[in-house]
Structure formats: structure tokens, C-alpha cells
C-alpha positions in Angstrom: 3.8 7.0 19.2 3.4 8.1 15.7 2.6 5.8 12.8 2.7 7.4 9.4 1.1 5.7 6.3 2.1 6.9 2.8 0.8 5.6 -0.6 3.4 5.7 -3.3 3.5 8.4 -5.5 1.7 8.2 -8.9 3.1 5.0 -11.0 3.6 4.8 -14.7 0.4 2.4 -14.7 -1.6 4.8 -12.5 -1.0 7.3 -15.3 -2.0 5.2 -18.0 -5.3 4.0 -15.9 -4.0 0.5 -15.7 -4.9 -2.2 -13.3 -1.4 -2.8 -11.7 -1.6 -4.9 -8.2 1.6 -6.9 -8.1 3.0 -5.9 -11.4 6.3 -4.0 -10.7 6.3 -0.5 -12.5 8.3 2.6 -11.9 7.1 6.0 -10.4 6.1 8.6 -13.2 7.7 12.1 -13.0 4.7 13.2 -11.2 4.9 10.3 -8.8 8.3 11.2 -7.8 7.6 14.8 -7.0 4.5 13.7 -5.0 7.2 11.3 -3.0 9.4 14.5 -2.4 6.6 16.5 -1.3 5.5 13.8 1.0 9.1 13.8 2.6 9.1 17.7 2.6 5.7 17.6 4.7 7.0 15.2 7.2 10.1 17.3 7.6 8.1 20.2 8.0 5.9 18.7 10.5 8.8 17.3 12.5 7.8 13.9 12.6 10.8 11.9 13.4 10.7 8.0 12.8 12.8 5.2 13.9 12.1 2.4 11.4 10.5 2.4 8.0 8.5 -0.5 6.2 7.8 -1.0 2.7 6.3 -3.5 0.1 8.9 -5.4 -2.3 7.5 -3.3 -5.3 9.6 -0.6 -6.9 7.1 2.4 -6.8 6.9 1.8 -3.1 10.4 1.3 -2.5 11.3 4.6 -4.7 8.7 6.7 -2.7 10.5 5.6 0.5 13.9 6.6 -1.0 12.7 10.0 -1.7 11.0 10.6 1.5 14.0 9.6 3.5 16.3 11.6 1.6 13.9 14.7 2.2 13.7 14.0 6.0 17.4 13.3 6.7 16.6 9.9 7.9 18.2 7.6 5.4 20.0 5.9 8.3 16.8 4.2 9.6 16.4 0.5 9.5 14.2 -0.6 6.4 11.9 -3.7 6.2 10.3 -4.9 3.2 7.6 -7.4 2.6 5.3 -9.0 0.0 2.8 -8.8 2.7 2.5 -4.9 2.0 2.1 -5.4 -1.5 -0.8 -3.9 -3.4 -3.7 -6.1 -3.7 -3.4 -8.7 -6.6 -5.8 -7.8 -9.4 -5.8 -11.1 -11.0 -6.7 -11.3 -14.7 -7.3 -7.6 -14.6 -3.7 -7.0 -14.3 -2.4 -4.9 -17.0 -6.0 -4.1 -18.5 -7.2 -0.4 -18.9 -9.9 0.3 -16.4 -12.0 2.3 -18.7 -11.9 -0.4 -21.5 -12.6 -3.0 -18.9 -15.7 -1.0 -17.9 -16.8 -0.7 -21.4 -16.2 -4.6 -21.7 -18.0 -5.9 -18.5 -20.0 -2.8 -17.4 -19.4 -0.2 -14.9 -21.3 -2.0 -12.1 -19.3 -5.1 -12.4 -16.2 -3.2 -12.8 -16.9 -1.1 -9.6 -17.5 -4.3 -7.7 -14.3 -6.0 -8.5 -12.4 -2.7 -7.6 -14.2 -1.7 -4.3 -16.2 -4.7 -3.0 -14.8 -5.7 0.5 -14.9 -9.7 -0.3 -15.6 -10.0 -4.2 -12.5 -10.8 -6.2 -11.6 -10.3 -9.8 -11.1 -13.4 -12.0 -8.1 -15.5 -11.2 -4.7 -14.8 -13.1 -4.1 -17.6 -15.6 -1.2 -20.0 -15.0 1.1 -18.6 -17.9 0.7 -15.0 -16.7 1.2 -16.2 -13.0 4.6 -18.1 -13.7 6.3 -14.8 -14.6 5.4 -13.5 -11.0 6.3 -16.9 -9.4 9.7 -16.7 -11.2 10.5 -13.2 -9.6 13.5 -13.5 -7.3 11.6 -11.2 -4.7 9.2 -14.2 -4.2 11.6 -16.9 -3.9 10.6 -17.7 -0.5 6.8 -17.4 -0.9 5.2 -20.9 -1.0 3.1 -21.6 -4.0 0.3 -22.3 -1.5 0.5 -18.6 -0.5 1.1 -17.0 -3.8 -2.2 -15.3 -4.9 -3.8 -15.7 -8.3 -6.2 -12.8 -7.5 -7.4 -10.9 -4.3 -10.1 -8.7 -2.6 -9.7 -6.4 0.2 -10.6 -8.9 2.8 -7.8 -11.4 1.5 -5.5 -8.5 1.3 -6.0 -7.6 5.1 -5.6 -11.2 6.0 -2.1 -11.3 4.7 -1.1 -7.7 6.1 -2.8 -8.3 9.7 -0.1 -10.8 10.6 3.0 -8.5 9.5 1.1 -5.8 11.4 1.2 -8.0 14.5 4.7 -9.5 14.4 6.8 -6.3 13.0 4.8 -2.9 12.8 2.7 -3.3 15.9 5.7 -4.7 18.0 7.8 -1.7 17.0 5.1 0.6 18.0 4.9 -1.0 21.3 8.4 -0.5 21.9 7.8 3.2 21.8 9.2 3.5 18.3 7.7 5.8 15.5 7.1 3.8 12.4 6.8 4.8 8.8 4.9 2.5 6.3 5.2 3.4 2.4 3.0 1.0 0.6 -0.2 1.0 -1.7 -3.8 1.9 -1.6 -5.3 -1.3 -0.8 -2.6 -2.4 1.6 -3.0 0.9 3.5 -6.7 0.6 3.3 -6.5 -2.8 5.1 -4.1 -1.0 7.7 -6.6 1.7 8.1 -9.8 -0.6 8.3 -8.1 -2.3 11.5 -6.7 1.1 13.0 -10.1 2.9 12.4 -12.4 0.1 13.0 -13.9 0.7 9.8 -16.9 -1.7 8.9 -17.0 -4.1 5.9 -19.7 -1.6 4.3 -17.9 1.8 4.9 -14.4 0.7 3.9 -15.6 0.4 0.2 -15.6 4.3 0.0 -12.3 4.9 1.4 -9.7 6.3 -0.9 -6.2 6.9 0.0 -4.4 9.7 -2.1 -1.0 9.2 -3.5 1.8 10.8 -1.9 -0.1 12.4 1.1 0.9 11.2 4.5 -1.5 10.0 7.2 0.0 10.6 10.8 -1.7 8.3 13.5 -1.1 9.3 17.1 -1.4 6.0 19.1 -1.6 5.4 22.9 0.1 2.6 24.6 -2.5 0.0 23.6 -2.2 1.4 20.0 -5.5 2.6 20.0 -5.9 5.8 17.8 -5.6 9.1 19.7 -5.6 11.3 16.7 -5.3 11.3 13.1 -4.0 14.0 10.7 -3.6 14.2 7.0 -0.7 16.4 5.8 -1.2 18.4 2.8 0.7 21.3 1.1 -2.2 23.7 1.6 
């Protein structure tokens, strides 16, 4: 079976160097082109998939749309879940990364961004309310709604969705496409590649660049290929 992971194309807030997290922002023009190119790469590699998964955030959804169009597979079933959302950046959401580093220091911001188990400060109640009132989270209990996350917490919410949905489809012999975010995909990569807590801090996943895993019947990684235009 083949599992393909794609981080969404550049978003408008990526372009502005802002902490995005659960904030719903659109793709930039460059991001649209990255999504289209990702679809072309999958088409050229002749990697068919029977089912697709995505977060509930627009930048991932639109990337998936362009990939499906380019691969002539707009007909495949699509499943979306908040469990595949980007990690929640808490009180950092919407802040400029460079300005935040200037205020708190490069080392502290690096820890907030890259540490496996250290979270940024929590989002305040007023800011969180706007997220909780978003209809896409109507079925998400308050007890599970994050006010901040680190990668460890992100992995904990991604893992059950992997087991109950993505891994299940793979075990049925289906090729699966997942279009999500840098940190939810880092969580999946950590599980698939058995990356240590220490080493995962250095893993970067490029926007719009398909990562293709060949898996055996026990869902162990047999081969891993990153598709590029070069």
C-alpha cells in the first residue's frame, strides 16, 4: 500500500511569517501553485489513491482540491477531521514570528516552536471563544478543545484518528492521500519512521511536496520517497 502525505501550500499567514495554528487562512498565490505542482508530481509518478483525508482548515482543503483536480481523482471519498489540524499555537496565534523572537528571545521562541513537549502560553478565553463558536467545531467537546499544544499533544490527538481511519483504510489495501499541516504530518512521520523525541525537533516538512510511503501488510515502512520537480 502507498500512503502519500502533503503539507498544504504556502498560506497567506506563512507569507507574512505569522503563527497560524488553528486560525483559518487561505492559500497565497504561491501556495495555489505549490498545490497544483504537487498534484502534477503525483500524476507523473502514477500514484493512484482510493481515499483522501484532510483537516477542517481551508488551506489544507484547497490544497487537496487542486491535487485531486491535477490527478483526475476528484471522485475519491474525502474525510475531514479537526484531529489533522495544525498544532494549536495558543497565545502566539496571529503574532509575527520575528517580532515575537525579538520580545521573548530567539531561544524561548525556538523552544515554543520546536520542542516536543513544551507548549506556548495558552490562548485567553476571549480569543478562544471565537474558535469555539466556529461551526466546524460544533461537535468538539469543550474538554477536548485546546488552548495551546505542543507536538506531543498534537500526536496524541492524531494517533486515534490514524488507528481508526487512515491505518484501517491502508489495512484494507487502499492507497491513501493525507493533506494536512506541518505539525500534524510531523506527528504522523514520527509514528511511521519511529523518530525519537529528540530527533523529531529537527524534522521539517516542506509545503506542497508529496512524501510517499510504501508500506507492507503490517504497515511498516518499506520505502520512503519525496517527490520534487527536479
